[in-house]
DRENDO-1510 file (C-alpha; in Angstrom, 1 decimal, always signed):
<recs>
REC; n; res; u; v; w
REC; 1; UNK; -0.1; +0.0; -0.1 .
REC; 2; UNK; +1.4; +3.2; -1.1 .
REC; 3; UNK; +1.5; +6.4; +1.4 .
REC; 4; UNK; +1.8; +9.7; +0.3 .
REC; 5; UNK; +2.8; +12.6; +2.7 .
REC; 6; UNK; +2.4; +15.5; +0.0 .
REC; 7; UNK; -1.0; +16.7; +1.6 .
REC; 8; UNK; +0.8; +16.6; +5.1 .
REC; 9; UNK; +3.8; +18.7; +4.1 .
REC; 10; UNK; +1.6; +21.1; +2.2 .
REC; 11; UNK; -0.4; +21.7; +5.4 .
REC; 12; UNK; +2.7; +22.0; +7.5 .
REC; 13; UNK; +4.2; +24.6; +5.1 .
REC; 14; UNK; +0.8; +26.4; +5.1 .
REC; 15; UNK; +0.9; +26.5; +9.0 .
REC; 16; UNK; +4.5; +27.3; +8.9 .
REC; 17; UNK; +5.5; +24.2; +11.0 .
REC; 18; UNK; +8.5; +22.2; +10.6 .
REC; 19; UNK; +8.9; +18.5; +11.3 .
REC; 20; UNK; +10.6; +19.2; +14.7 .
REC; 21; UNK; +7.4; +21.4; +15.6 .
REC; 22; UNK; +5.3; +18.2; +14.9 .
REC; 23; UNK; +7.2; +16.0; +17.1 .
REC; 24; UNK; +7.0; +18.6; +19.7 .
REC; 25; UNK; +3.1; +19.2; +19.3 .
REC; 26; UNK; +2.8; +15.3; +19.3 .
REC; 27; UNK; +4.2; +14.9; +22.6 .
REC; 28; UNK; +6.6; +12.0; +23.2 .
REC; 29; UNK; +9.6; +11.2; +21.1 .
REC; 30; UNK; +11.2; +8.9; +18.3 .
REC; 31; UNK; +12.3; +6.3; +20.9 .
REC; 32; UNK; +8.7; +5.8; +22.3 .
REC; 33; UNK; +7.3; +5.5; +18.7 .
REC; 34; UNK; +10.1; +3.0; +17.7 .
REC; 35; UNK; +9.3; +0.8; +20.8 .
REC; 36; UNK; +5.6; +0.8; +20.1 .
REC; 37; UNK; +6.1; -0.2; +16.5 .
REC; 38; UNK; +8.9; -2.7; +17.0 .
REC; 39; UNK; +6.7; -4.6; +19.6 .
REC; 40; UNK; +3.9; -4.7; +17.2 .
</recs>
């Protein structure tokens, strides 16, 4: 299944947000995300 992030990046640009801003807004961090996806 192909996934396209084009609309997401356009929305982020429109809101003047960076990928780091999204990580901060989402709470948590990469290691937490990795742990959850690795287990399952």
